[in-house]
N, C-alpha and C positions, 0 to 999 in steps of 0.2 A: 543433842536436837538441833538438829541444822535448819535456824528460820529459812524465811524467801529472800528479808535478801540475803544473807550470807553465802547464801543458794547464787539470789544479782551476783553475788560479788567475784565470788567460786570463776562465777564465767565468765565474769568482764577482765581477771585475769587473765582468765588460760588461753582464749580465744583473740583478746581488744593487741592492737598496738601503742605502744607505750615504755613508758617510764615512770619511776617510783620516784618524789620526794623526798625528799628528808631533810624536817625541820624537828627534830626535836633533837637540837642542840643544849644538854643542861650541865646544871649546876657549873661546872670545871674551863666550858667550853663558849656560858655564855655570854662573857667581857670580851670576848674579841670576836666571836656574833657579830654580837656590836659596837662590836669599835670598828668595822669590816663595813656594816652601814652607817657611821657618818654621827656614832652615840659610844664616846668617848663615859669613859668612867667618873665625869665633872657630870656627867648629866644624868646620873641618880645616885641618891644617899645611901641607900641599905638594897639587899636580898631582894625582900620583896616590891622597890620600887625596878632593882633593875628585869625580874619577868616580869614586869608589868611595861617596861620597854622590847622585850624582849617580844611578851604576847604580840602587842601593837604591830611587829614587824612583819608578825609571821600572821595576824587575821589581814594589815595590807595584799601578801602576798592570796593569800586561798580566796580574798575578796575579790582582785583582782578580774578588773572580765579576759585576762588572759590566761587566766590560770582555771583549765578549766576538766573536762573527764576526755576531752577531744581527745588528747593530746599525753595526760597526764592519770595515770592511772592508778595512785595509786602515792594517802603523803605521810608522812612516817609524823609520830606528833608526842612529845615529853608528856607523862603528871599531866605538867600544871595546864599545857594548855585545855586537855582534857576534863579538870576541874574549873576554868577560867570560862570558857566556851566560843560561841560566835555569834552576835547579832542576838544570841536569847538561844540557845539550839544550843545541846552539846557540841564540840564542834564533833570530835564525833558524826554525828548524826546533819550537821552540816556538809560536811565536806559531802555526807554519800546523797542527801536530799535536794541539795541545793547544785549542789557540780558535779553529778556520778562521780566520786573520788571516794576507791577505796581503803577505811579509813586501814590505818598500820600505828600496836603503837612504842613506845619503849618501853622495855622493862626491866632492862640490865641497873642496880646501882656503883656502876661501874667497875675499874681497875682491884686488884689483888698487883700484890711486888711483883718486880720476874722474877723466875725461878722455872731454869729449862730456857733461856732462850724466852719467856714465853709470860704474856700471864691471863692469865682464870679471867672468870668475875668474880664479885666479890659475891657470901651467901647472897641470897633473897627473902629470909623469912616471913613476910609479908607479902610472896608471889601470889597464891590463892584468895587473897581475899584481891589483888590490883589484878590478877584474869580476872573475878565477879564480876570486879565492873567496869573492864572494858566490854564483857562479853553485854550486861546489862546495857550496855550503852551504844549495840550495834558493833561496837570493832568486831573487823576481820579477823586480825591475825597480833604476830608480835611479833618486836629485834629482842637483841638480845649480842653486846662488842664485845670478844676477846680480842688478843692478840699478839701474836708472834711476833719477834722479831729476828729469833733465829733458823740454823737448819738445825733442827734439836730433834729426833726424836722423842721424845719421854715430853718436849714440850709441850710440840703436838700432837703427840696421843691428849690431852693432858687438857687441851682444850678440846680439843673435838670430840673425844669421849662425856664433857664439863656443857657441852654442847649437845649433843642431843639427851644426858640424858634430864633435863632439861625443857628440851624440844618435845618429850614423851609429855610429861605436866602439863606443857601448851595440851600440845593435843588429846586430852583426857580432856579439857578447863573448852574444850570444845574452838579453837584459834588453829590459827596457821602461822608457824615458826616461822618463821626470819633466820639462818643458822649465820653469823657474822664470827667466821675466824679470821680478821684480819688479818693480811702478813704489811709491815712499816716498809714502805717502798724506798726507802732511805738504807735499809735490813744487806745487808752488799752479799745476804749469801740469799737471793729471794727467791732466785730461780731455783733451788735447791729446794725451798721449807713450799716454793710452791707440788716440786715433785713427793715430795711426805703429805703434803694439803692432801689432795688431791685424791691418795691413795688410801689413807684415815676415814675420809667421807665416802667411799664405793665402800670399807667395810660396813662404818655404822648406819648409810645405807640398808643393807643388805638386815637390821636388826626388826627395821619396821613392818607394821602391820601390814600383810598386802593392799588393807585400807586404807591405809596412809602416805599420804604425804610434807614436803613440807619448805619453801622454801631454802636457798643461799645467796650470799650476799655475798664477793671477793671481791675482792685486789683485784684489778685491769693486772690479770700475766701477761710474761713476760713472751713466750711466744704466745700468737695469736692461735685460739681457739686449741687451744689448750684446754681449756674446761665444755668442751662440746661434751666426752666422755657421762657428768654429770645433767649437761642440758636435758642433752635426750633420753637417763634412766626416768624410770617411769616414780621413782619417790618420787623426783622430784617437779614443783609445780612451777617453779622461774628456777635464774638464774639471773642474778644482779649486782649489777658491779661500783666497789665504794669510789670516788675518786680519789679514796687514799693524802689529799692537799697536792696533786697533778691539777695545772692548773685550766681551767674550764677544756681548752683552744687539747693542750693537749690528754683530755680526760676523755673527749670528744673521737678523739683521732684512732686514740688505744681505742677506742664502745666501735668505731663500728668499724676494727679491721677481726671483732669477736665477731660470729656470726650469732643467733638468740640469742648471746647475751644482751642486758636493759640495764639503762644505770636508775643506779637510786644517789644522786648528788647532794651530798648537801652544800658545802661553798663552791662549787662549781654554777651552783645555782645561786644561790646567791648574790655572786665577785661581775658585785660594777651595778649592783641598786642600792641607793645612799633615800637616806632616814629626808635626804635636802632635796630629793627630787620631786616636781609637782605634778600630778595625780600623771596627765598624759607623758611626761615621761617614765615617769614607773612605769604606764603601766605597757609604754615600747618596748621599753629596755629588760623589762621580762616578758611579754612575749616572744622578744627575738631574742633569748636566753632558753626559755624554753623551745621556739622551731629546733634551735641546733643540739639538741638533750634530743630530741624528738626521732633528729633526724638520722642520728649518731646508730641510735636504736633502733630504729628502723629494722638494720640490716640484717 
């Protein structure tokens, strides 16, 4: 059953100009994210302290006056962020009630070993319980990431089939899935892999019911507007772009060349932010970053 809050979130994502902040760094990527933020591994003694540090970083971003729903449509959270909360509220509810930013939750448990030039997701045996927790906290949608490294049909098809299979499970739980089959920006077969990926996604979209929609999160393509067929598909709510290791300037440049594709950046969003910045400088840097990503997403 769709709640009034979820209906309002759906309308916001559907019609409002903006982008989605990816604040979902998890176990393996957290030390690097903290290092770029100016906190090296001497700044925490164990995983609990590490996650407390990254939660403080995310809280600082989310509570900044520069971060609100006028330019940021949504934010993708890690489960630990959801559990810790912000200013006495569930992080998801704080985002929506205080900032008018639509909350999403990362649900995958990482990548399996590479096979046929791709990495599908590890099993998610506790997914139903996680989806129920997310729904209870008015989370709107989810995100899950696979990786494609080479243009091999079997690998691409395995990634997309798994994404849509789990996507249907997420839809059945009343949440909006962001399907993210990332193509490695360093792949020597990137353009060819994009061709295989688009064809596979189009085929799987046809398997959805008429009343079902998904969101897609894709690596910025080699050819501008390559994913126009997906952007305009009636079963696709939005197509997001991941920065994938590109610098913010390069990611924004590529994004601005792709009409109606919007950003969902992680490293490119936090680039330039530092634990050592005073509040005014931090907020100014974040404001500049958000504006450049917003402008690139508004094309």
